[in-house]
C-alpha positions in Angstrom: 6.8 -6.4 4.6 8.5 -5.0 1.6 11.3 -2.4 1.7 10.8 1.0 0.1 13.4 0.0 -2.5 11.4 -3.3 -3.3 8.1 -1.1 -3.6 9.7 1.3 -5.9 10.9 -1.6 -8.1 7.3 -3.0 -8.1 5.9 0.5 -9.0 8.4 1.0 -11.9 7.5 -2.5 -13.1 3.7 -1.5 -13.2 4.7 1.7 -15.2 7.1 0.0 -17.8 6.9 -3.8 -17.6 10.7 -3.8 -16.8 13.1 -2.6 -14.1 16.4 -0.9 -14.7 18.4 2.2 -13.4 18.0 3.8 -16.8 14.2 3.5 -16.6 14.2 4.7 -13.0 16.0 7.9 -13.7 13.9 8.4 -17.0 10.6 8.1 -15.2 11.7 10.1 -12.3 12.4 13.0 -14.8 9.5 12.7 -17.2 6.7 10.8 -15.4 5.0 12.9 -12.7 2.9 9.8 -11.5 6.0 7.7 -10.9 7.9 10.7 -9.4 5.2 11.2 -6.9 5.0 7.5 -5.9 8.9 7.2 -5.8 9.0 10.1 -3.0 5.9 8.6 -1.2 7.7 5.3 -0.8 10.9 6.8 0.4 8.8 8.6 3.2 9.2 5.2 5.0 12.9 4.8 4.4 15.1 3.8 7.4 17.8 6.5 6.9 16.6 9.6 8.8 18.3 11.8 6.1 16.6 10.1 3.2 13.1 9.9 5.0 13.3 13.7 5.9 14.2 14.8 2.3 11.5 12.3 0.9 9.0 13.9 3.2 9.8 17.4 1.9 9.6 16.3 -1.6 6.3 14.4 -1.0 4.9 17.5 0.5 6.1 19.6 -2.5 4.8 17.3 -5.1 1.5 16.9 -3.2 0.9 20.6 -3.8 2.3 20.6 -7.3 0.2 17.7 -8.6 -2.8 18.3 -6.4 -2.4 14.7 -4.9 -3.3 14.0 -1.1 -1.8 10.5 -0.5 -0.7 10.9 3.2 2.6 8.9 4.0 0.6 6.9 6.6 -1.6 5.2 4.0 -0.9 1.5 3.6 -0.3 0.8 -0.1 0.8 -2.5 -1.5 3.4 -2.9 -4.3 2.7 -1.8 -7.9 0.8 1.3 -7.3 -0.2 3.2 -10.6 -1.5 6.7 -10.5 -3.1 7.5 -13.8 -2.0 10.9 -15.0 -0.9 11.9 -11.5 -3.2 14.6 -10.6 -6.3 15.2 -8.4 -6.2 12.2 -6.1 -7.4 12.4 -2.5 -7.0 9.5 -0.1 -7.8 9.5 3.7 -5.0 8.4 5.9 -6.9 5.5 7.2 -7.5 3.9 3.8 -5.8 0.5 2.9 -4.7 -0.1 -0.8 -3.7 -3.5 -2.0 -1.1 -4.5 -4.7 -1.4 -3.6 -8.3 -4.0 -0.9 -7.9 -4.7 2.0 -10.4 -6.0 5.3 -9.0 -7.3 7.6 -11.8 -7.4 11.3 -11.8 -10.0 13.0 -9.5 -10.5 9.9 -7.4 -11.5 10.5 -3.8 -11.2 7.8 -1.1 -12.7 9.5 1.9 -14.2 9.2 5.4 -15.9 11.5 7.8 -15.5 9.0 10.6 -11.9 8.0 10.3 -12.3 4.6 8.7 -11.8 4.8 5.0 -12.1 2.1 2.5 -10.2 -1.2 2.2 -9.2 -1.8 -1.5 -8.1 -5.2 -2.5 -5.5 -6.3 -4.9 -5.7 -5.7 -8.8 -8.4 -3.1 -8.5 -9.0 -0.4 -11.1 -10.7 2.8 -9.8 -11.8 5.0 -12.8 -11.7 8.9 -13.1 -14.0 11.1 -11.1 -14.8 8.3 -8.6 -15.7 8.8 -4.9 -15.3 5.8 -2.5 -17.2 6.9 0.7 -16.4 5.5 4.2 -15.4 2.0 5.3 -16.4 0.0 2.3 -14.4 -3.0 1.0 -13.6 -3.3 -2.6 -12.7 -6.9 -3.5 -9.8 -8.1 -5.4 -9.9 -7.7 -9.2 -12.8 -5.3 -9.1 -13.3 -2.5 -11.5 -15.0 0.9 -10.5 -16.2 2.8 -13.5 -15.8 6.5 -14.2 -17.8 8.8 -12.1 -19.0 6.0 -9.7 -20.0 6.8 -6.0 -19.2 3.6 -4.0 -21.2 3.6 -0.8 -21.5 -0.2 -0.4 -18.9 -3.1 -0.6 -18.0 -4.3 -4.0 -17.5 -8.0 -4.6 -14.3 -9.4 -5.9 -14.0 -9.4 -9.7 -17.2 -7.3 -10.1 -17.5 -4.2 -12.3 -19.6 -1.4 -10.7 -20.9 1.9 -12.2 -23.2 4.7 -11.4 -24.3 6.9 -8.5 -24.7 5.1 -6.3 -22.4 2.3 -7.7 -24.3 -0.9 -8.8 -22.7 -4.1 -10.0 -23.1 -4.4 -13.9 -20.8 -7.5 -14.2 -19.8 -10.2 -12.0 -16.8 -12.4 -12.4 -14.8 -10.1 -14.8 -11.1 -9.8 -15.1 -8.9 -6.9 -14.2 -8.4 -5.7 -17.8 -7.1 -2.4 -16.8 -4.2 -3.8 -14.6 -1.1 -3.8 -17.0 2.2 -5.4 -15.7 0.9 -6.7 -12.4 3.6 -7.5 -10.0 3.5 -10.9 -8.3 2.8 -10.8 -4.5 3.6 -13.6 -2.1 0.7 -13.9 0.2 
């Protein structure tokens, strides 16, 4: 299991392709998406003081940026929030490494078991992922899609309900992926 510090470095790498203290400070100041993810990651810090302050910041930024990404959500390294606004994720969702969540994405559940999203997945704007579906590694979900069934690995899906339009594609929207040891 990666530490919050390692996860933050992976998230910064996804944003910039590099990691440095200068880039960290710059992105904390000017990049709302990274700022939100930074405080989300620190909600699991070991230090009670850091964790407490991070949870306050996370709550504040959730309201400010209209993002509901509960601190309980399991998220792999290299999370990228496109434009950092209007994202809702159920607390029971699982999100893999190097995933992109675009604006106005909803990953929800009425029955307590939300989606499991694999590694290197791109989810386009205005997308709804409904209930306990599995989105395979390297999949791409097009803008406005409503995903109600499992999505195979490396497939591209679009529409309402989402249908496979391409199989065996590449994760072309995943820039600067971090290497994850399985």
